[in-house]
C-alpha positions in Angstrom: -35.1 -29.4 -32.0 -32.2 -29.0 -29.5 -30.8 -26.1 -31.5 -34.2 -24.4 -31.4 -34.4 -24.7 -27.6 -30.9 -23.2 -27.2 -32.0 -20.3 -29.4 -35.1 -19.7 -27.3 -33.0 -19.9 -24.1 -30.5 -17.4 -25.5 -33.3 -15.0 -26.4 -34.8 -15.3 -23.0 -31.5 -14.7 -21.3 -30.9 -11.5 -23.3 -34.4 -10.4 -22.5 -33.8 -10.8 -18.8 -30.4 -9.0 -18.9 -31.4 -6.1 -21.0 -35.0 -5.9 -19.9 -34.5 -6.0 -16.2 -32.2 -3.1 -15.6 -28.9 -4.3 -17.0 -27.1 -1.3 -18.4 -23.5 -1.1 -19.6 -21.6 1.9 -18.3 -21.6 4.4 -21.2 -18.6 6.4 -22.3 -19.1 10.2 -22.3 -20.8 11.3 -25.5 -17.8 13.1 -26.9 -15.5 10.2 -26.2 -17.9 7.8 -27.8 -18.3 9.9 -30.9 -14.5 10.0 -31.2 -14.4 6.2 -31.4 -16.2 6.2 -34.7 -19.0 4.2 -32.9 -17.1 1.0 -33.3 -16.4 -1.7 -30.7 -12.7 -1.5 -31.3 -12.8 2.3 -30.9 -14.8 2.1 -27.7 -12.3 -0.5 -26.3 -9.4 1.8 -27.2 -11.1 4.8 -25.6 -11.8 2.8 -22.4 -8.1 1.7 -22.2 -7.0 5.3 -22.7 -9.4 6.4 -19.9 -7.4 4.3 -17.4 -4.4 6.5 -17.9 -0.8 5.4 -18.5 0.0 1.8 -17.5 1.4 1.3 -14.0 5.0 0.3 -13.5 5.4 -3.5 -13.0 7.0 -3.0 -9.6 7.5 -0.1 -7.2 9.1 0.1 -3.7 9.0 3.4 -1.8 11.6 4.1 0.9 9.3 4.3 3.9 11.1 4.0 7.3 10.2 1.3 9.8 9.0 2.2 13.3 7.6 -0.1 15.9 4.7 0.5 18.3 6.4 -1.5 21.0 7.3 -1.0 23.8 5.7 2.4 24.4 2.3 1.8 22.8 1.2 -1.9 22.6 -2.0 -0.7 21.0 -0.7 2.2 19.0 -0.5 0.9 15.5 -2.4 3.9 14.0 -0.1 6.5 15.5 3.0 4.5 14.5 1.8 3.9 10.9 1.0 7.6 10.6 4.5 8.5 12.0 6.1 6.3 9.3 4.1 8.1 6.6 5.0 11.6 8.0 8.6 10.6 8.2 8.6 9.4 4.6 7.6 13.0 3.7 10.5 14.4 5.7 8.7 15.4 8.9 10.4 14.8 12.2 7.2 13.2 13.6 7.3 11.3 16.9 4.9 8.4 17.4 4.0 9.4 21.0 3.3 13.0 20.1 1.3 11.8 17.1 -0.8 9.6 19.4 -1.4 12.0 22.2 -1.2 15.4 20.6 -2.7 15.0 17.2 -4.9 12.0 16.6 -8.3 12.6 18.4 -8.5 10.3 21.5 -11.3 9.6 24.0 -11.2 7.5 27.2 -13.9 5.2 28.3 -16.5 6.0 31.0 -17.8 3.3 33.3 -21.2 3.2 35.0 -23.0 0.6 37.0 -24.8 -0.6 33.9 -22.6 0.1 30.9 -19.3 1.2 29.5 -19.3 4.3 27.2 -16.7 5.2 24.6 -16.1 6.9 21.3 -16.9 5.9 17.8 -13.4 4.8 16.5 -14.2 6.7 13.2 -14.0 9.9 15.2 -11.4 9.2 17.9 -9.0 6.6 19.2 -10.9 4.5 21.8 -8.9 4.4 25.1 -5.2 4.8 25.7 -2.7 3.2 23.2 -0.1 2.8 25.9 -2.5 1.1 28.4 -6.0 -0.1 27.7 -6.9 0.9 24.2 -8.5 -0.4 21.0 -8.0 1.6 17.8 -9.2 4.4 15.5 -10.2 4.4 11.9 -9.4 6.4 8.8 -11.3 9.6 9.5 -9.6 10.0 12.9 -6.2 9.3 11.5 -6.8 11.8 8.6 -7.9 14.4 11.1 -4.8 13.8 13.3 -2.5 14.0 10.2 -4.1 17.3 9.1 -3.7 18.8 12.5 0.0 17.9 12.4 0.4 19.2 8.8 -1.3 22.4 9.6 1.0 23.0 12.5 4.0 22.4 10.2 2.6 25.0 7.7 2.6 22.2 5.1 0.7 22.3 1.8 0.1 18.5 2.1 -3.3 17.2 3.1 -4.4 13.9 4.5 -7.1 12.4 2.4 -9.4 9.5 3.4 -9.6 7.4 0.3 -11.5 4.5 2.0 -13.1 2.2 -0.6 -10.1 2.4 -2.8 -9.4 -0.9 -4.4 -6.1 -2.6 -5.3 -5.6 -0.7 -8.5 -6.0 2.6 -6.7 -3.5 1.6 -4.0 -1.0 0.6 -6.7 -1.5 3.8 -8.6 -1.0 5.9 -5.4 2.2 4.0 -4.7 3.4 4.4 -8.3 2.8 8.2 -7.9 5.1 8.2 -4.9 2.3 8.1 -2.2 2.5 5.3 0.3 -0.9 4.4 1.9 -2.0 3.9 5.5 -4.4 0.9 5.4 -6.3 -1.2 7.9 -6.0 -5.0 7.8 -5.5 -7.7 10.5 -2.6 -8.7 12.7 -0.5 -11.2 10.8 -3.1 -11.0 8.0 -5.1 -13.7 9.8 -8.9 -13.9 9.3 -10.9 -11.1 10.9 -12.2 -11.7 14.4 -14.5 -9.6 16.5 -13.9 -9.0 20.2 -16.2 -10.2 23.0 -15.9 -6.7 24.5 -18.4 -3.9 23.6 -19.3 -0.4 24.7 -22.0 2.1 24.1 -21.2 5.1 21.9 -21.2 8.5 23.4 -23.0 9.9 20.4 -26.2 7.8 20.5 -25.8 5.0 23.1 -25.8 2.3 20.4 -23.7 -0.7 21.2 -20.4 -1.0 19.4 -18.7 -4.3 18.9 -15.0 -3.8 18.1 -12.6 -5.9 16.0 -10.3 -8.1 18.0 -7.4 -8.3 15.6 -7.6 -5.0 13.6 -4.2 -3.7 12.6 -3.0 -0.5 10.9 0.1 -0.4 8.6 1.6 1.3 5.6 1.7 -0.1 2.1 4.8 1.2 0.3 5.3 -1.1 -2.7 4.0 -3.8 -5.0 5.0 -6.1 -7.8 3.2 -8.9 -9.7 3.0 -11.2 -6.6 3.3 -9.1 -3.5 2.4 -5.9 -1.7 5.2 -4.5 0.4 4.4 -3.4 3.9 5.8 -1.4 6.8 4.2 -3.1 9.8 4.3 -1.4 13.3 4.5 -4.9 14.9 6.6 -6.9 12.4 8.6 -4.4 10.4 9.2 -4.8 6.7 7.0 -7.5 5.2 5.9 -8.8 1.8 2.4 -10.1 1.6 0.9 -12.1 -1.2 -1.4 -9.9 -3.2 -4.5 -12.1 -2.8 -4.1 -12.4 1.0 -3.5 -8.6 1.4 -6.5 -7.7 -0.7 -8.7 -10.1 1.1 -7.9 -8.8 4.6 -8.0 -5.2 3.4 -11.5 -5.9 2.0 -12.6 -7.5 5.2 -11.7 -4.3 7.0 -13.9 -2.4 4.5 -11.0 -1.0 2.4 -10.1 1.8 4.9 -7.2 3.9 3.6 -5.5 7.3 4.0 -2.9 9.1 1.9 -1.1 12.4 1.9 -1.3 14.6 -1.2 -0.7 18.0 -2.5 -4.0 17.6 -4.4 -7.3 19.0 -3.0 -8.6 17.0 0.0 -11.2 15.1 -2.0 -10.8 11.5 -3.1 -12.6 12.1 -6.4 -10.1 14.8 -7.2 -7.2 12.6 -6.3 -8.6 9.6 -8.2 -10.8 11.1 -10.9 -11.1 7.7 -12.7 -12.8 6.2 -9.6 -12.3 2.8 -8.2 -11.2 -0.1 -10.4 -11.1 -3.8 -10.0 -8.1 -5.2 -8.2 
């Protein structure tokens, strides 16, 4: 009787899974045909689609620059400067902050404070009262700089890239600018807020957002160039947690077309 109940439950579970929209991701038809229509062949084809295995450990020679004392709130410009210097450019963090990354000051009225969307511009002044900017603004600033240098490199916003994609980029010689938190502490929102210039909606900023460069990995750690703390190694789980809390924001430089799907044709993969 008990065995019969288990069989019924198993049948019901399969019906729920396969009758309510559950669909395994198919291989392309040609690839599936090449497997001989067998499970072993399909598994082999899936592994081959991942590309060659990544090296167990990589550490790129990214220089360390500090945002202090000139820019207490200038981690994005400093991180981008480290990235540009890695590629051989004589970038200066103050010039990157004030001449290339889009920036917008706040406007104060009797009733509200108005400011930019950090996705489009740095909010405030990184040397005085400022907050931050996000991946699209950093990529735009990088591309302005690269265009002025007549470089064939492009900055690519690869936000949503997971841990595998970060490791693969590093293994290919591309350090990654990412957003996490100061000291990799839990994410906190600020009590401060402002209305966006674009649509007057209220923006609540992060309090402890931080921008840095990931330049290496091994089985246990990601290796970081931090504009506040210098060269760090952060346990993989902690790094990926804070990176995910900041919505996996990331920028790389590449000779490839400025399209994340072209850079990473296999798409995102599990960390």
